[in-house]
N, C-alpha and C positions, 0 to 999 in steps of 0.2 A: 322502505327497509333499506338500510345501508348495504352497499356492496362489500364493505369491509376494507376498502382501500385506505380510508383515512385512519382506521384503527391500526392497520399494519404499519402505516407511517409513524404513528405514535409509538409503536413498539420498538422501532429501530432508530428513532432520531436521537435517543440518548445513549448510543453505544459508546461514545467517547467521554461521557461525563464522569465516570468513576476513575479519577486520575490516581495512578499508583505512584509510589515514591521514585525519585530519580535513580536510586540504587537498584530497585527492582527492575526498572526499565533497562538500565545498563546491563544488569545480570542476564535478563532474557535475551537481549541483543547479542551479548557476548556468547551465549549458548549456541548461537547459530554459527559460530566460527569453528566449531569442532572439526568439520571436514578439512579445514585449512589450518589447523593448529600448528603444524610443522613450519608453514610459511610465516605465521605470526611470530613464532619463537625466533626464526631467522631475522625477521624485521627488528625485533627487540634487541637481539645480539648486535646486529649492524648499527642500530641507532645508538645504543649505549656506548659501544666502542668508538663510534664516530664523534659523539659529544665529548668523550674523554680525550680524544685526539685534539679537538679544538681547545678544550680547557688547558691541557698540558702544553699546548703550543705557546700560550701566553705565559704559563708558569715557567717554561724553559727560557723564554725571552727574559723573564725576570732573573733567572739564574745566571744569565750572561752578565747582567749588571752586578749581581752579588759576587760572581767570580772575579770581575774586574776590581771590585772594592777589596776583595780578600787577597788578591795577588799583586795588584798594581800600586797599592798605597804603601810606600816604604815607611817603615817605622810606625805604622798605624796599627793599634791593637784593637781587634774587633772580635768579641766573643762569638764562637761558632759551635752549634750543636750537631750539625751534620757535616762531617769532615770530607765526605765524598766530593763536595763541591770544589774543594781546593785542588783535588787531584784529577778532576775531569777537564780535559782540554776544551777550550772554547770551540774548536773545530768540530769536536765530537757532539757538543751540544747543538751547534748550528746544523749539523747533518741530521740529528734527531728531529729538529724542528722542521726541516724540509720533508723528511719522511712522514711526520705527523700531518703536515699540510696536504700531501698527496693522498694519504690514507683517509683523511677527513672527507675529501671530495668523493672518493670511490665508495666509502661506506655510506655516506649520505644518499648517494644515488641508489645504492643497493637497498637501503631502508625504504626509500620512497617507492621504489619499484615493487617491493614486496607488499607494502601497505596498499598501494593502488591495485595491485593484482588481487589481493584479498577483497578489497572494496567492490570492484566491478564484478568479480565472480559471485560474491554474496548478493549483490543487487540483482543479478540475473536469477539466482536461486529464490530470493524473496519475491520477485515478480512472478515467477512460476507458482510459488505457494499462494500468493494473493489471488491469482486468476483461478487456481484450483479451489480456493476458499469461496470465491464469488460464485463459481459454478455450483458448489454444494449448497450455498445459501439461496441461490436462485430457484424458483422465482419468489417464493413466499416472503423470505426475509428482505429481499431487495425491492419489493413492490412498494412504491411510495418514497423510496430513498432518493435523496438529491443526487442526480447524475453528475452535476458539476463538482460536488464534494467528493464523489468517488473518483472522478477524473483527477482532482487535485491530489488525492491520496495515492493513486496509482503512479502519478508522474512526479510532482514536486516533493511530496512527503518521502517517497522512496529515494529520490535523488539526494535529499538532505541527509539520508543515512550514510551516504558516501563520506561525509565529514566525520561521522562517528567511527566508521571502520578504517578510514585512511589516516585520520588525524586525531583520534581519541584513545583507542585501546592501547596501541603500542606506545604512544607518548606518555601515558600514565605509568606503564611498566618501566619505560626508559628513564623518566624523571625519578622514579623511586630508586632504581638501581644506581643511577649516576649520583644522586644525592647521597645515598648510603656510602658509596665509595669515596666521595669527596669529604664526608664527615669523618671517615676513618683516616683519610690523608691529612686533613687539617688537624684532627685530634691527635695525630702522631706528634705534632709539635707541642700541643698542650690540650688537655681535656676541656678546659674552659673555652678555647677557640672552637673545638669540635662541637661543644654544646651550643654555642652561639650560631654556628653554621646550621646545625640541625633545626634550631628554632626558626631561623630565617627561611630555610627551604620549606618547612612545614607551613609557615604563615603564607608564603607566596604561592606554593603549589597546592595547598589544601584548604586552609581557613578562608582566604579571600574568595576562591572559586565557589566554595560551598555557600558562603554568605551571599554572593552574587546570584548563585543558582536559586537559592530559596526565595529571594525577593523578586526574581524575575520569572520563576517557573510558571505561575498562573498567567502572566502576561504573554509568555511564549505560547502557551496552549491557546489563549484567546486569539493571538495573531494567526496561528495556523488554522484555527476554526474559521476565523473571519476571512482568511484567504480562500478557503474552500467555499464559503458562502458567496463570496464575490464571484468566483468561477461559476457557480450555479446561476447567479443572477445574470451574468454576461451571456451564458449559454441559453438561458431562458429568453433573454431579450433578442438574441439572434434568431431563435426559432419562432419568435412571435413578432417579427418585423412587420409582416403584412397587417396584423391586427393593430399594432402600434400606429402605423401610418393611417390605416382605415379610420380609426377613431380619434385621431389627433392627440395621441398620448406621448408623442416624441419628447416634448419638453419635460413632462413629468418623469418619464423614464430616465432622461438625461440627468435630471436633478437627483433622482434616487441613486443613480450610478455615482455621481459626484459625491454625494453624502457618504456612501459606503466606502468609496476610495479615500475620502478624508479621514474617516474613522480608522481605516487600516493604516493610513500614513501617521496618524497620531499614535497608534500602538507602536509603530516602527520607531518613531521619534523617542518614545518613552524607553524602548529597549536600547536605543543608541545612547541615550543619556546614562543609563545604567552601565553600558559598556565603557563610556568615558570615565565615569567615576571609579569603576573597577580598575581601569588602566592607571588612573592617577594614584590610587591606593597601592597598587603593585609597584609602580616606579618609586613612590615614596619609601616603601618598605625596603626595596633593594638599595636605595641610597643610604638609608639609615643603617642597614646591616653592613654595608661596605665601610662606612665611616666608623661604625661600632667596632668592626674587626680591627681597623687601624688603631683606634684608641686602646682596645684591649691588648693588642700585641705590644704596643709601645709601653703600656703599663707593666706587662709581664716582663718585657726586656729590662725596664728600669729596676724591677725586682730581682733580676738575675735568673728568672725562670724560663727564659726563651732567648735563643741566639739572635743576632742581628738579621741573619738570613730568614728567620721565622717571620719577622715583621713584613718583609717584602713578599715572601712566598704565600703566607696566609692571606694577606690583603688582596694580592693578585688572584689567588685561587677563589676567594670569596666573590670578587667582582666579576670574574670570568666564568663562574659556574652556574649562573642563574638561567642560562639558556633553556635547559629542559623544563625547569619549573615555570618560567615565563611562558613557554609554549603551552604548558598545561593550564596556567592561569588564563591565558587568552582564549582557551577553549570554551570557558564559561560564557563568553560573549555570544557565541552562536549555539552553545550547547542547549540553551533553553528551548530554542526552536527545534533543534535536532531531537531532543528528548520528547518534545510534544509530537513530532512526526513519528518517532518510534512508538509512542503510546497509541497513536491512531492506527498504525500498521499492526501492532501486536493485538490491539482490541479486535480488529477485523479477523486476524488469523485465529484468535481464540474463540470467536463467536460460533455458537452451535446452530446448525440448521434446524428449522422447524420439523423437517422430515429427514431422517437419516436414510441415505441410500442403502439398498440391500445389495450386497456384492453378488456377483455371478455373471458369467459370460454367455449364458444360454440365450439364444435368439428365438423369437416366437415362431419363426419359419421352420425351426427344427422340431417343433412339437407335432407329434403325429396325429393326435386326436382331433376330431372336428370341433371347431370353435363353439363354445357353449354359451356365448352371450355374456351379459353383465347384469349385476344386481346391486341395488342399494337396499339394505335391510335395517329398518328402524334407525335411520341416520339422524343424529342431532349434531349440529356444527355451529360454532359461534366464534366471532373474532373478539377475543376478550369477553366482555359481558354482552356484546351485541349478537343476539341469536339470529342466525340466518336460516338454518334448516332445523325443523323440529319433528322428530319421529317420522321421518320421510322414508317410505318404502316403495321400490319400483324395480321392475324387471325389464331388461332390454333383450328381447328374444332374438336369436340369430336369424338372419335373412329378412329382417323387417326394419322399416324406417319408423322410429318412435319420435313423435314431435312433443316438445315441451313448450307450451305457450304461456305467456304471462307478461306483466308489466316490468319495466326496468327496475332492478333492485329487489325482485321477488325471490332471488336465490337460484335462478336458472344457471348462470355462469359458474357459481360456486359448486353446483352439482358436477359439472364437467371437470372442474379442477380437482375435485375429490377422486373422480375416475382416473385422472392423470397422476394422482397422488402428489400434487403440489402441496397439499395440506393433508393431515390425517383427521379422521372424524373424532369427535369428542365421545360420542356414544354410537353404538351400532357397528355396522361393517359395510364395506364396499368390496365387491369381488368382481374379478374379470376372468373369464374362461374357467369359472368354478373355483378360483383360488382368491383368498383375501389379498388385496393389493399390498398390505403391510408385510406379507410374507413372500411375495413374488420378487425375484431379482429385478432391480430397477431397469436394467437394460432390456430384459425380456418384456417387462410391462410396456415400456415405451415403444418397443418394436411391434407390439400388438395394436397400437393406437395411432391414428392420425388426428391431429387437433388443429382446427382452424379457428383462430381467435377473432374477436371483433375488430382489432386493429392489426393489420399485417405489417410486420417490420421487414423492410428491404435493405439489404447491405449495399454498400457502395461498390457495386460490381455489375457484371453483365446480367441481362435477364435470364439467360440460360443457366448461369451459375447460381442465381437466386432461386430458380426452380429446383436445380439439382441438389441443393443442400438436403432435400428430403430423401435422397438416395445417392450417396457418394458413389461415383463411378458409373452413373447412369449414362446410357448412350444417347446420342442426339435424337434418334427415333423415339425413344421412351419419353424424352422431354417434350417433343413435339406432340406426341399422343396425349400426354397429360394436359398440355396447353389447349388442345382441341376440345377435350372433355370440359375444360373450364371456360370455354368460349372466349379464349384470349389469343388463339393462334392467328387469326386474321389481323387483329390489331398489331401483334408483334411483327408479322410479315410486312405491314405497311410502314414500319420504321426504317430509316435509312440503313442501319446496320443489322436489322432483324434481331435475331436472338443474341447477337453480340453487342447490342446497344447497352451503354452504361446507364443505370437508373439514377445516378446522383446520390448525394447524401440523404439518407432516410427515404429514398425513393421520391424526392421532391419533384422530379420531372414527370411523374405519372399522377393521374387522378386517383381519388380514393377508390373508385370502382375498379380501375385497372390494377391497383395494388391488391385489392381483395380477390380478384380473379387469379392473380399469380399465387396468392396464398392457397386458393382452392386447387390450383394445378399442383402445388406441392403435395396436398393431401392425396390426390389421385396418383401421383408418382410414388408416394410412400407405400401405397397398395397394402393396407393392413385390413385385418378382419373387423376392427372396430373403428368407426369414423365418427368423430365428435365435431359438430359444426355449431359454432356460437355466432349467431346472427350472420350467416355467410352471405346474405344478399342485402344487407342493410344499406350499402352504398351503390347498389345497382338499380338501373331503371327496369321497368316492367319487362321489356323485351329480353334483356340479358338475364334477368332473374328467371324468366321462363325457360330460357335455353339451358341455364345451369341446372335448374331443378330437374329438367328433362334428362340431362346427362347423369345426374345423381340417381334418378329413378332407374335408369338403364344399367348404370355401372354398379349399383348397390344391390343387385338381385341376390347375391350370395354374401352380402356384407351385413353387419349390424351397424345401423346408423342412428345416432342420437342428434336430432335436429332441434336447436333452440332458437326461438325467435319471438319477437313481440308482434310480428306481422302475421295476420291471419292468412294472407295469400301464400306465404311460405309453407304453411301447414298442409297445403293441398296435396302434396305428394306423400304425406305421412300415412302409414297404415293404421296408426293409433295416435291420438293426441291427448296429452294430459295438460290440465290447466294448473298453473302454479300461482299461489297467492300467499304472500307473507311466509314463505318457507314450507307451505303445505301443498300437497298434490290432491287433485280431484279428477 
């Protein structure tokens, strides 16, 4: 009978497959800016004003030339539409240029400061939300999920969103406002010139980026997914170094890594080619629009519909005002990957847990009544179509050790996970202390139970802190007492730093049996009414198993203990033993 792990993995592996449109992704990401909207508006104001300063700096330089032609050419008749140029001293124009240059630098800095302030603030908010989402999805939705892919999402995918918040949202608004102002300015000389400017801005800032985004959207998602898969492969390879060396699989693993890296490099090369072609189209459009403006204004001048200064002013304005739209167009080069990252982040944030937490701050220790034990009543449970438990009923009476014996995959561990409410039953009910676990506040339920799993996870910290996670603020004496009950105190004392010894990443410096005893020490320290033990002695020798079972028997006189094991020897301390086979009890 399957344990359900493979089924859970199948449930979650496709979470990023349903790709939404780029506009929907951007809309959802922009929605996160609401707490910092005032800073965003300031960035847009600074950015728009700053670009206008840069554009009109070149326009004023052209006005100096126009002014010289109008006032310095004796006897030369030049048609003029804007007479203010004749009466504006060159010194005043040069002073304005200097002022615009200074303002451009100040405003550009202010815009960048605001944008990056928003980006880093929002990245911190998103990280908090991601970890909160992971906590809610855990453990059912995350069991079987690629850890490397999750690490890629938490690190590189979130970091890529900095490009969106710092270099995408405000540039879109800035390009729109700046282009609108320039269309009005150029259109003031002639409506046809304004129409040409509007068409050029629209083509460079919208049409080309949308075209590039559509053709590269899928490749961007493939690249981000492939990057996550490569992270998973590397992490898996590092964890399995011993097995790789032991069975001579180094060359094969190396070849697989090279192949995955080459596939990722090919995806990156394809994206780079798209970036190059997009940049070429953009530059070609800008060049055509600039010469087009020159030709149009000369034609209008020849027809007497535009003054001489209009030729120079409109052409310079056209050539010098593509900065905001070019910045917007360049975004599409990296925007495909950024939106793919946004899709992955949003998909995780929107994912619903298999079991919703029940709110409430009640602690089990505050409950006055005597603990009433636990019960599974006509429970049926399945992972998708894979039935694990079928019409299973069982009572765990208080003050007794109940053993559940059976082969691996028979559903023993699943029963404990239902007691912990990692999953909800399909049919029937599970109750603890007389209440259905689906109605008990989650915090209260977990404070009633101590759960020792088959594999004990140790954090990269000291042994004392690894034990103390079962009871925050526990004293040194309490930690030592729990370690003694778990028959691990003498071993810890033999270490150079004792309880302050660092266990290394994933507890690699300790044996499987030592890690398991630390896990049991956590259960003793947690000191709850209901103790769930899933193969608690599977990695222990007969001597340590006997010592721990003896401690369990002595410490659990007033506890309700559920002892799951495939070992017959472990069942010796149980008051009653049930046999489980294919999800049924006897």
